[in-house]
C-alpha positions as a Markdown table, in Angstrom:
| # | Residue | x | y | z |
|---|---|---|---|---|
| 1 | Met | -124.0 | 46.7 | 22.1 |
| 2 | Asn | -126.5 | 49.1 | 21.8 |
| 3 | Gln | -128.2 | 47.5 | 24.5 |
| 4 | Leu | -125.3 | 48.0 | 26.5 |
| 5 | Leu | -125.2 | 52.1 | 25.8 |
| 6 | Ile | -128.2 | 52.5 | 26.8 |
| 7 | Thr | -128.2 | 50.7 | 30.1 |
| 8 | Val | -125.1 | 52.4 | 31.4 |
| 9 | Ile | -126.9 | 55.9 | 29.7 |
| 10 | Val | -130.1 | 55.2 | 31.5 |
| 11 | Ala | -128.2 | 53.9 | 35.1 |
| 12 | Ala | -125.9 | 56.9 | 34.9 |
| 13 | Leu | -129.4 | 58.6 | 34.8 |
| 14 | Leu | -130.6 | 57.1 | 38.1 |
| 15 | Ile | -127.6 | 57.6 | 39.6 |
| 16 | Leu | -128.1 | 61.6 | 39.0 |
| 17 | Ile | -131.5 | 61.7 | 40.1 |
| 18 | Leu | -131.4 | 59.7 | 42.9 |
| 19 | Lys | -128.0 | 62.0 | 44.1 |
| 20 | Ser | -129.9 | 65.4 | 43.3 |
| 21 | Tyr | -133.0 | 63.9 | 45.4 |
| 22 | Ala | -130.9 | 63.2 | 48.3 |
| 23 | Asp | -129.3 | 66.4 | 48.0 |
| 24 | Arg | -132.5 | 68.3 | 47.3 |
| 25 | Arg | -133.7 | 66.4 | 51.0 |
| 26 | Ala | -130.6 | 67.1 | 53.0 |
| 27 | Lys | -131.3 | 70.5 | 52.4 |
| 28 | Gln | -134.6 | 71.2 | 53.5 |
| 29 | Tyr | -133.7 | 68.9 | 56.6 |
| 30 | Thr | -131.1 | 71.1 | 57.0 |
| 31 | Gln | -132.7 | 74.5 | 57.2 |
| 32 | Gln | -135.5 | 72.6 | 59.1 |
| 33 | Arg | -133.6 | 71.7 | 62.1 |
| 34 | Tyr | -130.8 | 73.5 | 62.0 |
| 35 | Pro | -131.7 | 77.0 | 60.9 |
| 36 | Asp | -128.0 | 78.9 | 62.3 |
| 37 | Val | -126.2 | 76.5 | 61.0 |
| 38 | Trp | -128.1 | 76.8 | 57.2 |
| 39 | Arg | -127.4 | 80.5 | 57.3 |
| 40 | Asp | -123.7 | 80.4 | 57.3 |
| 41 | Ile | -123.9 | 77.3 | 54.6 |
| 42 | Ala | -126.4 | 80.0 | 52.3 |
| 43 | Lys | -123.6 | 82.2 | 52.8 |
| 44 | Ala | -121.0 | 79.9 | 50.6 |
| 45 | Arg | -120.0 | 80.9 | 47.1 |
| 46 | Gly | -119.6 | 77.8 | 45.9 |
| 47 | Gly | -122.5 | 76.6 | 45.7 |
| 48 | Leu | -125.3 | 75.1 | 48.3 |
| 49 | Ile | -124.9 | 71.7 | 48.1 |
| 50 | Ala | -121.1 | 71.9 | 48.0 |
| 51 | Ala | -121.0 | 74.1 | 51.1 |
| 52 | Leu | -123.7 | 71.6 | 52.7 |
| 53 | His | -121.4 | 68.7 | 51.9 |
| 54 | Leu | -118.5 | 70.5 | 53.3 |
| 55 | Ser | -120.0 | 71.3 | 56.5 |
| 56 | Leu | -120.8 | 67.4 | 57.0 |
| 57 | Lys | -117.3 | 66.5 | 56.0 |
| 58 | Ala | -115.7 | 69.1 | 58.2 |
| 59 | Gly | -117.9 | 71.9 | 59.6 |
| 60 | Leu | -120.8 | 72.3 | 62.0 |
| 61 | Leu | -122.4 | 70.2 | 60.9 |
| 62 | Asn | -119.6 | 67.2 | 61.1 |
| 63 | Gln | -120.7 | 67.9 | 65.0 |
| 64 | Lys | -124.0 | 66.5 | 64.9 |
| 65 | Gln | -125.1 | 63.1 | 65.8 |
| 66 | Asp | -128.4 | 63.5 | 63.6 |
| 67 | Gln | -129.1 | 59.7 | 61.9 |
| 68 | Tyr | -130.6 | 61.4 | 59.3 |
| 69 | Leu | -127.5 | 63.5 | 58.5 |
| 70 | Ile | -125.6 | 60.3 | 59.0 |
| 71 | Arg | -127.5 | 57.8 | 56.7 |
| 72 | Tyr | -127.4 | 60.6 | 53.9 |
| 73 | Arg | -123.4 | 61.0 | 53.7 |
| 74 | Arg | -124.0 | 56.9 | 53.4 |
| 75 | His | -126.4 | 57.4 | 50.7 |
| 76 | Ile | -124.4 | 59.7 | 49.1 |
| 77 | His | -120.9 | 57.6 | 49.5 |
| 78 | Trp | -122.2 | 54.8 | 47.6 |
| 79 | Leu | -124.0 | 56.3 | 45.1 |
| 80 | Lys | -120.3 | 58.2 | 44.4 |
| 81 | Ala | -118.7 | 54.7 | 44.6 |
| 82 | Ala | -121.6 | 53.4 | 41.7 |
| 83 | Ala | -121.2 | 56.1 | 39.8 |
| 84 | Leu | -117.3 | 55.2 | 39.6 |
| 85 | Leu | -118.2 | 51.9 | 38.8 |
| 86 | Leu | -120.2 | 52.9 | 35.9 |
| 87 | Leu | -117.1 | 55.3 | 34.7 |
| 88 | Ala | -114.5 | 52.3 | 34.6 |
| 89 | Phe | -117.6 | 49.9 | 33.4 |
| 90 | Thr | -117.8 | 52.7 | 30.4 |
| 91 | Val | -113.9 | 53.0 | 30.1 |
| 92 | Ala | -113.7 | 49.3 | 29.9 |
| 93 | Leu | -116.4 | 48.9 | 26.9 |
| 94 | Gly | -114.7 | 51.6 | 25.4 |
| 95 | Phe | -111.4 | 49.5 | 25.2 |
| 96 | Tyr | -113.7 | 46.4 | 23.8 |
| 97 | Arg | -114.7 | 48.0 | 21.4 |
């Protein structure tokens, strides 16, 4: 059981590290490639990454057909799915115990 718990913790940390790295790279890319859009994003009050995600969903970045941003959106989608699966696994593990 302890081995399984350590595996879940390591998987959660890996997801967090990958998400943080992807967000940082997307932030740098957006700053360099779309400085006008980045100025609007930087003015947001809810946090830069949240504003970046919102802009990708429904804002100015959604209108751009950039391969990097499309790939970033897909990676974030799969990281969120992995996090939800890990959460479901952890809850199921709690009921099993």
